[in-house]
N, C-alpha and C positions, 0 to 999 in steps of 0.2 A: 549447602556445603556438606562434604563428606569428610570425616576424620578417620585416618588409618594409623594403625601402629602394629608392628610385628610382635611386640611383647608389652608387658606393662611398662608405663613410664619409668625412666631410670632417674628422674629428677622432678622436682616440684614445679619448676617454671623455665620458661624459655626467655632468653634476653630480649629486650626490645630492639637491640641492634640486629639488622639483618643485612644481607647482600642480596642483589638481584641478578638473575641471568635472563637475558631476553634473547630468544631464539629468532634471528632475523635472516635465516638462510632459506633454503628450499628452492624447488624449481617452479613453483606456482603453475603446475601443469594445467589445472582447471582454469587458470587466468591467461592461458596461452603464453606463459613464461614471463609475465609482467613482473616488475619489481614491487612485489607486495608491500614491503616495509616503506618504500617510497611513495606509494599511492596517497594521494591527498583526500582526506575527508574533512569537510568544514574548513578547508584552507590550511590544514596541517597534516604532514606526513604521518602515516599510521605509526611508525616507529617513534616519532616525537610524542604522539598522544600516550603511547604506552610508557615511555620515559617520565612523562609528567606524573603518571599515576604511581610511579615507584620512586618518586623524587626523595623519599626519606631513607632510601638504601645508603648504607655506609659506602659500598662499592657496587657499581652497576657494571656487569659485564655484557657486552653485546656480542653474540656469536653470529658472524656474517661478514659481508663485504664492508669495508670502511666507507663512510659517507658522512657529510655534515650532519650534526645533530644539535638539538636545542640545549643540550647540557653535556658536560664531559662524561665520557664513559671509558672503559677498558675494552679493547677490541681483541678478539681471538677467533680463530677457525677451527672447525672440527677436522679430525683426520680419519679417513681421507676426506677431501672436500666433497660435499654432497653426500656424506655418509649417513645422513638421516638425523632425526630428532634425539636419539639416545647418545649418538656420537657427539652431536653439538651440545647436549647437556652435559656430558662428561667434560668436554673442553671448557665449558663455562664454569663448571663447578670447581675445576682445577685452579682457577684464578680468584676464587673466594676464600674468606677466612672467618666469617661470622658463624655463630652457632645455627643460624636459620637462613635458608636460601629460598627466596621468592623466585618462582619460575614462571615466565610469561612468554607467550608467543607474541611476535611483533605485529600481528594482524588483528588486534583487538580494538576496534575503533571507538567503542563506548566504554572501555575500561576506565575506572576513575579511582581515585585515592580511597574512597570509602570501601570499595571491594577489597583492596589491598589491606586496609586497616582490619576489616572483618576477618580476613584469613589469618593475619598475624594474631589478632585477638583470640581466635579460636584455638590456634596452636598453643598460645600461652595458657589459655584457659583449661585445655585438656591434657597438655603435655604429651600429646600423641606424636608419632613420627612424621605425620604429614596431614595436611588439610587441603582439599581441593574443591573447586567449584563443580557443580553439576549443572547440566544444562536443563531446558524446559522439558525435554524427553526423558530425563533422569540419567543421562550418560555422564559419567565421570569425565572431568576435563583436567587431565594431568599437567597441561601447560598453562593452567590458571591456578597456581597452587603454591604452598609454602611447605618446605620440608626441613626437618632437622638435618643438618649438614652431614653428621657422621653416618647415620643409617642410609642416607641417600648415597654417599660415596661407597659405602660398603656394598649396597645393592648393585650399583653400576659395576663395581670391581667384579662381583660375582657373575653378573651377566657376561662381562667381557671374558671371564675365564671360562664359563660354560659354553660360550659360542665362538671363542677365538678372537672376537672383535664386536664392537658395539655397532659398527657400520652395517647399515641395512636392516637393523632391528626395529 
């Protein structure tokens, strides 16, 4: 895991309450346009596997097309449709209210609650602006992460202002 922050922590601890944003859109070009969140692994849709891992969220927002899910969620879409992960993240974060936002891609078949708990625990422990997983090759995975909500919202707004839109970024 890697912890990031733009400045020194502004407070001592992060609330244990969190919201989750699950990005379940995308064109799945490498899969020939297949419905990735709906793909079944071990008899369960990828989206449902991710929703199980973040079952402790106060609110779970799924950004993507509506579909049946294993548990209730809030649905939203990015503007414009197909605008990419930053536009989707922005749409999801707009529907959250907790101090911390767990961000997950819907295509994580082996994600489990202990990883979510570890991310949240590290954010509380460090007081940083965000904590994310790193893969075996040392690459940061910003879509398997937890962020403090206000710095995340601020950065998304700055990017949108700088580029005119979050679409395509």
